[in-house]
PyMOL Python script that loads the backbone (N, CA, C, O; Angstrom):
from pymol import cmd

cmd.read_pdbstr("""\
ATOM      1  N   UNK A   1       2.022   2.042  12.452  1.00  0.00           N
ATOM      2  CA  UNK A   1       0.750   2.134  11.769  1.00  0.00           C
ATOM      3  C   UNK A   1       0.023   0.801  11.912  1.00  0.00           C
ATOM      4  O   UNK A   1       0.577  -0.249  11.584  1.00  0.00           O
ATOM      5  N   UNK A   2      -1.170   0.838  12.382  1.00  0.00           N
ATOM      6  CA  UNK A   2      -1.997  -0.344  12.494  1.00  0.00           C
ATOM      7  C   UNK A   2      -2.786  -0.508  11.199  1.00  0.00           C
ATOM      8  O   UNK A   2      -3.476   0.413  10.763  1.00  0.00           O
ATOM      9  N   UNK A   3      -2.682  -1.659  10.605  1.00  0.00           N
ATOM     10  CA  UNK A   3      -3.385  -1.912   9.354  1.00  0.00           C
ATOM     11  C   UNK A   3      -4.730  -2.549   9.673  1.00  0.00           C
ATOM     12  O   UNK A   3      -4.806  -3.546  10.391  1.00  0.00           O
ATOM     13  N   UNK A   4      -5.785  -1.960   9.130  1.00  0.00           N
ATOM     14  CA  UNK A   4      -7.139  -2.480   9.336  1.00  0.00           C
ATOM     15  C   UNK A   4      -7.910  -2.366   8.037  1.00  0.00           C
ATOM     16  O   UNK A   4      -7.505  -1.651   7.120  1.00  0.00           O
ATOM     17  N   UNK A   5      -9.024  -3.074   7.965  1.00  0.00           N
ATOM     18  CA  UNK A   5      -9.794  -3.117   6.723  1.00  0.00           C
ATOM     19  C   UNK A   5     -10.426  -1.784   6.350  1.00  0.00           C
ATOM     20  O   UNK A   5     -10.847  -1.613   5.205  1.00  0.00           O
ATOM     21  N   UNK A   6     -10.508  -0.828   7.286  1.00  0.00           N
ATOM     22  CA  UNK A   6     -11.116   0.462   6.944  1.00  0.00           C
ATOM     23  C   UNK A   6     -10.102   1.447   6.371  1.00  0.00           C
ATOM     24  O   UNK A   6     -10.445   2.605   6.136  1.00  0.00           O
ATOM     25  N   UNK A   7      -8.898   1.028   6.146  1.00  0.00           N
ATOM     26  CA  UNK A   7      -7.872   1.892   5.552  1.00  0.00           C
ATOM     27  C   UNK A   7      -8.110   2.019   4.051  1.00  0.00           C
ATOM     28  O   UNK A   7      -8.788   1.190   3.442  1.00  0.00           O
ATOM     29  N   UNK A   8      -7.549   3.053   3.476  1.00  0.00           N
ATOM     30  CA  UNK A   8      -7.635   3.253   2.032  1.00  0.00           C
ATOM     31  C   UNK A   8      -6.333   2.804   1.389  1.00  0.00           C
ATOM     32  O   UNK A   8      -5.254   2.980   1.956  1.00  0.00           O
ATOM     33  N   UNK A   9      -6.442   2.227   0.207  1.00  0.00           N
ATOM     34  CA  UNK A   9      -5.267   1.760  -0.524  1.00  0.00           C
ATOM     35  C   UNK A   9      -5.169   2.504  -1.846  1.00  0.00           C
ATOM     36  O   UNK A   9      -6.167   2.734  -2.529  1.00  0.00           O
ATOM     37  N   UNK A  10      -3.951   2.870  -2.185  1.00  0.00           N
ATOM     38  CA  UNK A  10      -3.690   3.557  -3.450  1.00  0.00           C
ATOM     39  C   UNK A  10      -3.789   2.567  -4.601  1.00  0.00           C
ATOM     40  O   UNK A  10      -3.168   1.504  -4.570  1.00  0.00           O
ATOM     41  N   UNK A  11      -4.573   2.919  -5.616  1.00  0.00           N
ATOM     42  CA  UNK A  11      -4.703   2.050  -6.797  1.00  0.00           C
ATOM     43  C   UNK A  11      -3.423   2.052  -7.632  1.00  0.00           C
ATOM     44  O   UNK A  11      -3.191   1.123  -8.406  1.00  0.00           O
ATOM     45  N   UNK A  12      -2.601   3.075  -7.485  1.00  0.00           N
ATOM     46  CA  UNK A  12      -1.376   3.187  -8.286  1.00  0.00           C
ATOM     47  C   UNK A  12      -0.222   2.364  -7.704  1.00  0.00           C
ATOM     48  O   UNK A  12       0.376   1.551  -8.409  1.00  0.00           O
ATOM     49  N   UNK A  13       0.094   2.575  -6.406  1.00  0.00           N
ATOM     50  CA  UNK A  13       1.265   1.921  -5.819  1.00  0.00           C
ATOM     51  C   UNK A  13       0.925   0.885  -4.748  1.00  0.00           C
ATOM     52  O   UNK A  13       1.820   0.209  -4.239  1.00  0.00           O
ATOM     53  N   UNK A  14      -0.365   0.750  -4.397  1.00  0.00           N
ATOM     54  CA  UNK A  14      -0.869  -0.233  -3.434  1.00  0.00           C
ATOM     55  C   UNK A  14      -0.503   0.051  -1.981  1.00  0.00           C
ATOM     56  O   UNK A  14      -0.710  -0.812  -1.128  1.00  0.00           O
ATOM     57  N   UNK A  15       0.028   1.220  -1.673  1.00  0.00           N
ATOM     58  CA  UNK A  15       0.353   1.562  -0.291  1.00  0.00           C
ATOM     59  C   UNK A  15      -0.924   1.690   0.530  1.00  0.00           C
ATOM     60  O   UNK A  15      -1.904   2.270   0.062  1.00  0.00           O
ATOM     61  N   UNK A  16      -0.923   1.156   1.748  1.00  0.00           N
ATOM     62  CA  UNK A  16      -2.050   1.279   2.665  1.00  0.00           C
ATOM     63  C   UNK A  16      -1.934   2.630   3.364  1.00  0.00           C
ATOM     64  O   UNK A  16      -0.921   2.921   4.000  1.00  0.00           O
ATOM     65  N   UNK A  17      -2.979   3.456   3.242  1.00  0.00           N
ATOM     66  CA  UNK A  17      -3.009   4.804   3.807  1.00  0.00           C
ATOM     67  C   UNK A  17      -4.047   4.902   4.914  1.00  0.00           C
ATOM     68  O   UNK A  17      -4.891   4.017   5.054  1.00  0.00           O
ATOM     69  N   UNK A  18      -3.993   5.960   5.693  1.00  0.00           N
ATOM     70  CA  UNK A  18      -4.971   6.206   6.744  1.00  0.00           C
ATOM     71  C   UNK A  18      -6.369   6.346   6.133  1.00  0.00           C
ATOM     72  O   UNK A  18      -6.509   6.725   4.970  1.00  0.00           O
ATOM     73  N   UNK A  19      -7.395   6.040   6.920  1.00  0.00           N
ATOM     74  CA  UNK A  19      -8.777   6.047   6.439  1.00  0.00           C
ATOM     75  C   UNK A  19      -9.242   7.435   5.998  1.00  0.00           C
ATOM     76  O   UNK A  19     -10.133   7.537   5.154  1.00  0.00           O
ATOM     77  N   UNK A  20      -8.664   8.503   6.546  1.00  0.00           N
ATOM     78  CA  UNK A  20      -9.101   9.858   6.198  1.00  0.00           C
ATOM     79  C   UNK A  20      -8.194  10.523   5.159  1.00  0.00           C
ATOM     80  O   UNK A  20      -8.302  11.727   4.930  1.00  0.00           O
ATOM     81  N   UNK A  21      -7.309   9.757   4.531  1.00  0.00           N
ATOM     82  CA  UNK A  21      -6.394  10.317   3.527  1.00  0.00           C
ATOM     83  C   UNK A  21      -7.144  10.735   2.267  1.00  0.00           C
ATOM     84  O   UNK A  21      -8.105  10.084   1.856  1.00  0.00           O
ATOM     85  N   UNK A  22      -6.697  11.814   1.670  1.00  0.00           N
ATOM     86  CA  UNK A  22      -7.246  12.254   0.381  1.00  0.00           C
ATOM     87  C   UNK A  22      -6.295  11.931  -0.758  1.00  0.00           C
ATOM     88  O   UNK A  22      -6.716  11.787  -1.906  1.00  0.00           O
ATOM     89  N   UNK A  23      -5.012  11.818  -0.437  1.00  0.00           N
ATOM     90  CA  UNK A  23      -3.999  11.441  -1.425  1.00  0.00           C
ATOM     91  C   UNK A  23      -3.062  10.412  -0.800  1.00  0.00           C
ATOM     92  O   UNK A  23      -2.966  10.307   0.423  1.00  0.00           O
ATOM     93  N   UNK A  24      -2.381   9.663  -1.640  1.00  0.00           N
ATOM     94  CA  UNK A  24      -1.450   8.640  -1.192  1.00  0.00           C
ATOM     95  C   UNK A  24      -0.211   9.279  -0.575  1.00  0.00           C
ATOM     96  O   UNK A  24       0.339  10.240  -1.113  1.00  0.00           O
ATOM     97  N   UNK A  25       0.221   8.735   0.559  1.00  0.00           N
ATOM     98  CA  UNK A  25       1.418   9.243   1.232  1.00  0.00           C
ATOM     99  C   UNK A  25       2.685   9.006   0.419  1.00  0.00           C
ATOM    100  O   UNK A  25       3.655   9.748   0.567  1.00  0.00           O
ATOM    101  N   UNK A  26       2.695   7.993  -0.431  1.00  0.00           N
ATOM    102  CA  UNK A  26       3.892   7.642  -1.191  1.00  0.00           C
ATOM    103  C   UNK A  26       3.971   8.331  -2.551  1.00  0.00           C
ATOM    104  O   UNK A  26       5.006   8.896  -2.907  1.00  0.00           O
ATOM    105  N   UNK A  27       2.864   8.282  -3.316  1.00  0.00           N
ATOM    106  CA  UNK A  27       2.936   8.774  -4.703  1.00  0.00           C
ATOM    107  C   UNK A  27       2.038   9.974  -4.986  1.00  0.00           C
ATOM    108  O   UNK A  27       2.018  10.489  -6.104  1.00  0.00           O
ATOM    109  N   UNK A  28       1.296  10.417  -3.976  1.00  0.00           N
ATOM    110  CA  UNK A  28       0.417  11.595  -4.071  1.00  0.00           C
ATOM    111  C   UNK A  28      -0.791  11.394  -5.000  1.00  0.00           C
ATOM    112  O   UNK A  28      -1.474  12.361  -5.338  1.00  0.00           O
ATOM    113  N   UNK A  29      -1.056  10.163  -5.410  1.00  0.00           N
ATOM    114  CA  UNK A  29      -2.234   9.894  -6.226  1.00  0.00           C
ATOM    115  C   UNK A  29      -3.493  10.097  -5.402  1.00  0.00           C
ATOM    116  O   UNK A  29      -3.506   9.838  -4.198  1.00  0.00           O
ATOM    117  N   UNK A  30      -4.542  10.555  -6.048  1.00  0.00           N
ATOM    118  CA  UNK A  30      -5.828  10.714  -5.360  1.00  0.00           C
ATOM    119  C   UNK A  30      -6.752   9.528  -5.641  1.00  0.00           C
ATOM    120  O   UNK A  30      -7.923   9.549  -5.262  1.00  0.00           O
ATOM    121  N   UNK A  31      -6.231   8.502  -6.299  1.00  0.00           N
ATOM    122  CA  UNK A  31      -7.017   7.319  -6.622  1.00  0.00           C
ATOM    123  C   UNK A  31      -6.887   6.296  -5.486  1.00  0.00           C
ATOM    124  O   UNK A  31      -6.082   5.367  -5.555  1.00  0.00           O
ATOM    125  N   UNK A  32      -7.701   6.491  -4.438  1.00  0.00           N
ATOM    126  CA  UNK A  32      -7.692   5.619  -3.270  1.00  0.00           C
ATOM    127  C   UNK A  32      -8.978   4.812  -3.220  1.00  0.00           C
ATOM    128  O   UNK A  32     -10.024   5.275  -3.675  1.00  0.00           O
ATOM    129  N   UNK A  33      -8.901   3.601  -2.665  1.00  0.00           N
ATOM    130  CA  UNK A  33     -10.066   2.729  -2.615  1.00  0.00           C
ATOM    131  C   UNK A  33     -10.135   1.968  -1.289  1.00  0.00           C
ATOM    132  O   UNK A  33      -9.118   1.717  -0.643  1.00  0.00           O
ATOM    133  N   UNK A  34     -11.354   1.611  -0.906  1.00  0.00           N
ATOM    134  CA  UNK A  34     -11.577   0.734   0.251  1.00  0.00           C
ATOM    135  C   UNK A  34     -11.668  -0.719  -0.179  1.00  0.00           C
ATOM    136  O   UNK A  34     -11.734  -1.613   0.665  1.00  0.00           O
ATOM    137  N   UNK A  35     -11.672  -0.965  -1.488  1.00  0.00           N
ATOM    138  CA  UNK A  35     -11.874  -2.296  -2.051  1.00  0.00           C
ATOM    139  C   UNK A  35     -10.532  -2.981  -2.288  1.00  0.00           C
ATOM    140  O   UNK A  35      -9.985  -2.937  -3.390  1.00  0.00           O
ATOM    141  N   UNK A  36     -10.009  -3.614  -1.241  1.00  0.00           N
ATOM    142  CA  UNK A  36      -8.724  -4.286  -1.337  1.00  0.00           C
ATOM    143  C   UNK A  36      -8.719  -5.501  -0.413  1.00  0.00           C
ATOM    144  O   UNK A  36      -9.560  -5.625   0.477  1.00  0.00           O
ATOM    145  N   UNK A  37      -7.755  -6.395  -0.642  1.00  0.00           N
ATOM    146  CA  UNK A  37      -7.678  -7.607   0.176  1.00  0.00           C
ATOM    147  C   UNK A  37      -6.221  -7.981   0.412  1.00  0.00           C
ATOM    148  O   UNK A  37      -5.385  -7.869  -0.485  1.00  0.00           O
ATOM    149  N   UNK A  38      -5.930  -8.427   1.633  1.00  0.00           N
ATOM    150  CA  UNK A  38      -4.596  -8.892   1.988  1.00  0.00           C
ATOM    151  C   UNK A  38      -3.571  -7.785   1.983  1.00  0.00           C
ATOM    152  O   UNK A  38      -3.694  -6.809   1.244  1.00  0.00           O
ATOM    153  N   UNK A  39      -2.559  -7.944   2.811  1.00  0.00           N
ATOM    154  CA  UNK A  39      -1.480  -6.968   2.792  1.00  0.00           C
ATOM    155  C   UNK A  39      -0.181  -7.610   3.227  1.00  0.00           C
ATOM    156  O   UNK A  39      -0.174  -8.665   3.860  1.00  0.00           O
ATOM    157  N   UNK A  40       0.906  -6.968   2.884  1.00  0.00           N
ATOM    158  CA  UNK A  40       2.238  -7.405   3.274  1.00  0.00           C
ATOM    159  C   UNK A  40       2.971  -6.178   3.800  1.00  0.00           C
ATOM    160  O   UNK A  40       2.850  -5.083   3.250  1.00  0.00           O
ATOM    161  N   UNK A  41       3.729  -6.373   4.865  1.00  0.00           N
ATOM    162  CA  UNK A  41       4.557  -5.293   5.398  1.00  0.00           C
ATOM    163  C   UNK A  41       5.972  -5.543   4.907  1.00  0.00           C
ATOM    164  O   UNK A  41       6.555  -6.596   5.165  1.00  0.00           O
ATOM    165  N   UNK A  42       6.513  -4.571   4.202  1.00  0.00           N
ATOM    166  CA  UNK A  42       7.852  -4.696   3.641  1.00  0.00           C
ATOM    167  C   UNK A  42       8.779  -3.757   4.410  1.00  0.00           C
ATOM    168  O   UNK A  42       8.618  -2.537   4.365  1.00  0.00           O
ATOM    169  N   UNK A  43       9.746  -4.336   5.111  1.00  0.00           N
ATOM    170  CA  UNK A  43      10.673  -3.556   5.930  1.00  0.00           C
ATOM    171  C   UNK A  43      11.944  -3.200   5.165  1.00  0.00           C
ATOM    172  O   UNK A  43      12.466  -2.095   5.304  1.00  0.00           O
ATOM    173  N   UNK A  44      12.439  -4.133   4.360  1.00  0.00           N
ATOM    174  CA  UNK A  44      13.686  -3.924   3.616  1.00  0.00           C
ATOM    175  C   UNK A  44      13.451  -4.268   2.146  1.00  0.00           C
ATOM    176  O   UNK A  44      13.789  -5.366   1.704  1.00  0.00           O
ATOM    177  N   UNK A  45      12.876  -3.337   1.390  1.00  0.00           N
ATOM    178  CA  UNK A  45      12.524  -3.650  -0.004  1.00  0.00           C
ATOM    179  C   UNK A  45      13.716  -4.066  -0.866  1.00  0.00           C
ATOM    180  O   UNK A  45      13.561  -4.849  -1.804  1.00  0.00           O
ATOM    181  N   UNK A  46      14.884  -3.553  -0.556  1.00  0.00           N
ATOM    182  CA  UNK A  46      16.062  -3.887  -1.363  1.00  0.00           C
ATOM    183  C   UNK A  46      16.474  -5.350  -1.196  1.00  0.00           C
ATOM    184  O   UNK A  46      17.219  -5.872  -2.025  1.00  0.00           O
ATOM    185  N   UNK A  47      16.002  -6.024  -0.133  1.00  0.00           N
ATOM    186  CA  UNK A  47      16.344  -7.417   0.130  1.00  0.00           C
ATOM    187  C   UNK A  47      15.157  -8.362  -0.068  1.00  0.00           C
ATOM    188  O   UNK A  47      15.262  -9.557   0.210  1.00  0.00           O
ATOM    189  N   UNK A  48      14.032  -7.834  -0.547  1.00  0.00           N
ATOM    190  CA  UNK A  48      12.795  -8.611  -0.596  1.00  0.00           C
ATOM    191  C   UNK A  48      12.409  -9.014  -2.015  1.00  0.00           C
ATOM    192  O   UNK A  48      12.302  -8.173  -2.907  1.00  0.00           O
ATOM    193  N   UNK A  49      12.202 -10.320  -2.207  1.00  0.00           N
ATOM    194  CA  UNK A  49      11.739 -10.801  -3.506  1.00  0.00           C
ATOM    195  C   UNK A  49      10.305 -10.344  -3.765  1.00  0.00           C
ATOM    196  O   UNK A  49       9.945 -10.039  -4.903  1.00  0.00           O
ATOM    197  N   UNK A  50       9.491 -10.297  -2.718  1.00  0.00           N
ATOM    198  CA  UNK A  50       8.111  -9.811  -2.864  1.00  0.00           C
ATOM    199  C   UNK A  50       8.111  -8.346  -3.287  1.00  0.00           C
ATOM    200  O   UNK A  50       7.341  -7.953  -4.163  1.00  0.00           O
ATOM    201  N   UNK A  51       8.963  -7.543  -2.673  1.00  0.00           N
ATOM    202  CA  UNK A  51       9.056  -6.125  -3.040  1.00  0.00           C
ATOM    203  C   UNK A  51       9.486  -5.973  -4.493  1.00  0.00           C
ATOM    204  O   UNK A  51       8.975  -5.107  -5.204  1.00  0.00           O
ATOM    205  N   UNK A  52      10.405  -6.791  -4.931  1.00  0.00           N
ATOM    206  CA  UNK A  52      10.849  -6.750  -6.327  1.00  0.00           C
ATOM    207  C   UNK A  52       9.693  -7.086  -7.254  1.00  0.00           C
ATOM    208  O   UNK A  52       9.478  -6.406  -8.257  1.00  0.00           O
ATOM    209  N   UNK A  53       8.947  -8.137  -6.920  1.00  0.00           N
ATOM    210  CA  UNK A  53       7.808  -8.563  -7.734  1.00  0.00           C
ATOM    211  C   UNK A  53       6.729  -7.477  -7.788  1.00  0.00           C
ATOM    212  O   UNK A  53       6.106  -7.257  -8.827  1.00  0.00           O
ATOM    213  N   UNK A  54       6.517  -6.799  -6.644  1.00  0.00           N
ATOM    214  CA  UNK A  54       5.492  -5.751  -6.561  1.00  0.00           C
ATOM    215  C   UNK A  54       6.009  -4.389  -7.013  1.00  0.00           C
ATOM    216  O   UNK A  54       5.246  -3.425  -7.064  1.00  0.00           O
ATOM    217  N   UNK A  55       7.288  -4.300  -7.338  1.00  0.00           N
ATOM    218  CA  UNK A  55       7.939  -3.058  -7.744  1.00  0.00           C
ATOM    219  C   UNK A  55       7.869  -2.005  -6.634  1.00  0.00           C
ATOM    220  O   UNK A  55       7.624  -0.827  -6.894  1.00  0.00           O
ATOM    221  N   UNK A  56       8.088  -2.451  -5.389  1.00  0.00           N
ATOM    222  CA  UNK A  56       8.077  -1.584  -4.214  1.00  0.00           C
ATOM    223  C   UNK A  56       9.512  -1.200  -3.876  1.00  0.00           C
ATOM    224  O   UNK A  56      10.389  -2.060  -3.801  1.00  0.00           O
ATOM    225  N   UNK A  57       9.748   0.093  -3.673  1.00  0.00           N
ATOM    226  CA  UNK A  57      11.093   0.553  -3.337  1.00  0.00           C
ATOM    227  C   UNK A  57      11.177   1.213  -1.962  1.00  0.00           C
ATOM    228  O   UNK A  57      12.272   1.504  -1.479  1.00  0.00           O
ATOM    229  N   UNK A  58      10.016   1.453  -1.323  1.00  0.00           N
ATOM    230  CA  UNK A  58       9.992   2.088  -0.010  1.00  0.00           C
ATOM    231  C   UNK A  58       9.356   1.159   1.022  1.00  0.00           C
ATOM    232  O   UNK A  58       8.394   0.461   0.701  1.00  0.00           O
ATOM    233  N   UNK A  59       9.870   1.135   2.254  1.00  0.00           N
ATOM    234  CA  UNK A  59       9.253   0.322   3.303  1.00  0.00           C
ATOM    235  C   UNK A  59       7.822   0.763   3.578  1.00  0.00           C
ATOM    236  O   UNK A  59       7.490   1.937   3.414  1.00  0.00           O
ATOM    237  N   UNK A  60       6.972  -0.175   3.998  1.00  0.00           N
ATOM    238  CA  UNK A  60       5.593   0.163   4.336  1.00  0.00           C
ATOM    239  C   UNK A  60       4.679  -1.028   4.220  1.00  0.00           C
ATOM    240  O   UNK A  60       5.120  -2.145   3.953  1.00  0.00           O
ATOM    241  N   UNK A  61       3.387  -0.779   4.425  1.00  0.00           N
ATOM    242  CA  UNK A  61       2.353  -1.815   4.292  1.00  0.00           C
ATOM    243  C   UNK A  61       1.692  -1.653   2.929  1.00  0.00           C
ATOM    244  O   UNK A  61       1.266  -0.557   2.564  1.00  0.00           O
ATOM    245  N   UNK A  62       1.609  -2.747   2.180  1.00  0.00           N
ATOM    246  CA  UNK A  62       1.085  -2.711   0.822  1.00  0.00           C
ATOM    247  C   UNK A  62      -0.003  -3.762   0.656  1.00  0.00           C
ATOM    248  O   UNK A  62       0.118  -4.880   1.157  1.00  0.00           O
ATOM    249  N   UNK A  63      -1.065  -3.394  -0.051  1.00  0.00           N
ATOM    250  CA  UNK A  63      -2.150  -4.332  -0.336  1.00  0.00           C
ATOM    251  C   UNK A  63      -1.721  -5.304  -1.417  1.00  0.00           C
ATOM    252  O   UNK A  63      -1.002  -4.934  -2.345  1.00  0.00           O
ATOM    253  N   UNK A  64      -2.160  -6.544  -1.298  1.00  0.00           N
ATOM    254  CA  UNK A  64      -1.835  -7.554  -2.289  1.00  0.00           C
ATOM    255  C   UNK A  64      -2.801  -7.532  -3.467  1.00  0.00           C
ATOM    256  O   UNK A  64      -2.407  -7.785  -4.605  1.00  0.00           O
ATOM    257  N   UNK A  65      -4.085  -7.223  -3.186  1.00  0.00           N
ATOM    258  CA  UNK A  65      -5.081  -7.193  -4.249  1.00  0.00           C
ATOM    259  C   UNK A  65      -5.889  -5.918  -4.127  1.00  0.00           C
ATOM    260  O   UNK A  65      -6.504  -5.666  -3.090  1.00  0.00           O
ATOM    261  N   UNK A  66      -5.894  -5.119  -5.168  1.00  0.00           N
ATOM    262  CA  UNK A  66      -6.638  -3.851  -5.194  1.00  0.00           C
ATOM    263  C   UNK A  66      -7.603  -3.886  -6.354  1.00  0.00           C
ATOM    264  O   UNK A  66      -7.230  -4.212  -7.481  1.00  0.00           O
ATOM    265  N   UNK A  67      -8.884  -3.538  -6.061  1.00  0.00           N
ATOM    266  CA  UNK A  67      -9.893  -3.540  -7.115  1.00  0.00           C
ATOM    267  C   UNK A  67     -10.291  -2.117  -7.460  1.00  0.00           C
ATOM    268  O   UNK A  67     -11.134  -1.906  -8.331  1.00  0.00           O
TER     269      UNK A  67
END
""", "prot")
cmd.dss("prot")
cmd.show_as("cartoon", "prot")
cmd.util.cbc("prot")
cmd.orient("prot")
């Protein structure tokens, strides 16, 4: 998955989704936004301090700041 600024981010779990998504791929929330900044790719959440801090349990690309 290529992460770009035109992607939508879930306001609930911060997962970066495709630009044409209607619901979040991870949590099925329909609260998606284009208003986000920065991202981190988490490959091994069980070994990641950032994933622990962000409460991420699944690998993927996550936005750092969601408005």
